[in-house]
C-alpha positions as CSV (number, residue, x, y, z in Angstrom):
1,M,-89.5,59.1,28.8
2,I,-85.8,59.4,29.8
3,K,-83.1,57.8,27.7
4,I,-80.1,56.1,29.4
5,P,-77.2,55.1,27.2
6,V,-76.0,51.6,28.1
7,Y,-73.1,49.4,27.1
8,L,-73.6,45.7,26.6
9,R,-70.4,43.8,26.1
10,D,-71.8,40.3,26.0
11,M,-74.8,38.1,26.6
12,C,-74.2,38.1,30.4
13,D,-74.6,41.9,30.4
14,A,-77.8,41.6,28.4
15,K,-79.1,39.1,31.0
16,H,-78.3,41.5,33.9
17,L,-80.0,44.3,32.0
18,V,-83.2,42.3,31.6
19,Q,-83.1,41.4,35.3
20,A,-82.7,45.1,36.3
21,A,-85.4,46.2,33.9
22,S,-87.8,43.6,35.3
23,G,-87.7,45.3,38.7
24,C,-89.3,48.4,37.2
25,E,-93.0,49.1,37.6
26,K,-93.5,50.8,34.2
27,N,-92.4,49.8,30.7
28,V,-88.7,49.9,29.8
29,D,-87.7,49.9,26.2
30,L,-84.3,49.1,24.7
31,I,-83.6,51.3,21.7
32,C,-81.0,50.4,19.0
33,G,-81.3,52.6,15.9
34,R,-84.7,51.9,14.4
35,Y,-85.3,48.9,16.6
36,I,-87.3,49.2,19.9
37,V,-87.8,46.1,22.0
38,D,-89.1,45.4,25.5
39,A,-86.1,45.5,27.9
40,K,-87.9,43.1,30.2
41,S,-87.9,40.4,27.5
42,M,-84.7,38.3,27.2
43,L,-85.9,37.2,23.7
44,G,-86.4,40.8,22.6
45,V,-83.0,41.9,23.8
46,F,-81.3,38.9,22.1
47,S,-83.1,39.7,18.9
48,L,-81.3,43.0,18.4
49,P,-78.8,43.0,15.5
50,T,-76.1,44.6,17.6
51,F,-75.4,45.9,21.1
52,D,-73.6,49.1,19.9
53,N,-75.3,52.4,20.6
54,V,-78.1,51.0,22.8
55,E,-80.3,53.2,25.0
56,L,-82.9,52.4,27.6
57,G,-86.1,54.3,27.5
58,V,-87.5,54.5,31.0
59,E,-90.3,56.4,32.7
60,E,-89.3,59.1,35.3
61,E,-90.7,57.1,38.2
62,D,-88.3,54.2,37.6
63,E,-85.3,56.1,36.4
64,E,-83.3,56.7,39.6
65,K,-83.7,53.1,40.8
66,L,-82.7,51.6,37.4
67,R,-79.8,54.0,37.0
68,K,-78.3,53.0,40.4
69,T,-78.7,49.3,39.5
70,L,-77.0,49.8,36.1
71,E,-74.2,51.8,37.6
72,S,-73.4,49.0,40.1
73,L,-73.3,46.5,37.1
74,K,-71.1,49.0,35.1
75,L,-73.6,49.0,32.2
76,I,-74.0,52.8,31.8
77,R,-72.2,54.2,28.8
78,E,-70.6,57.6,29.3
């Protein structure tokens, strides 16, 4: 599993992240500290206590496609 650091400024960014993750074939997890939720689930993403220091856990097969989508949405944290 590859981890991609992401930056979510608001709920709109979270919605775009869920839409991008839904296009992946395999599981995509959103990791925030000790919390791990399904990144394809809007309810799961909104249940996180904070959007700081969030990472996406994605399988290698989906990584390149998802990274390009997130870069176009300016959601990747550097």
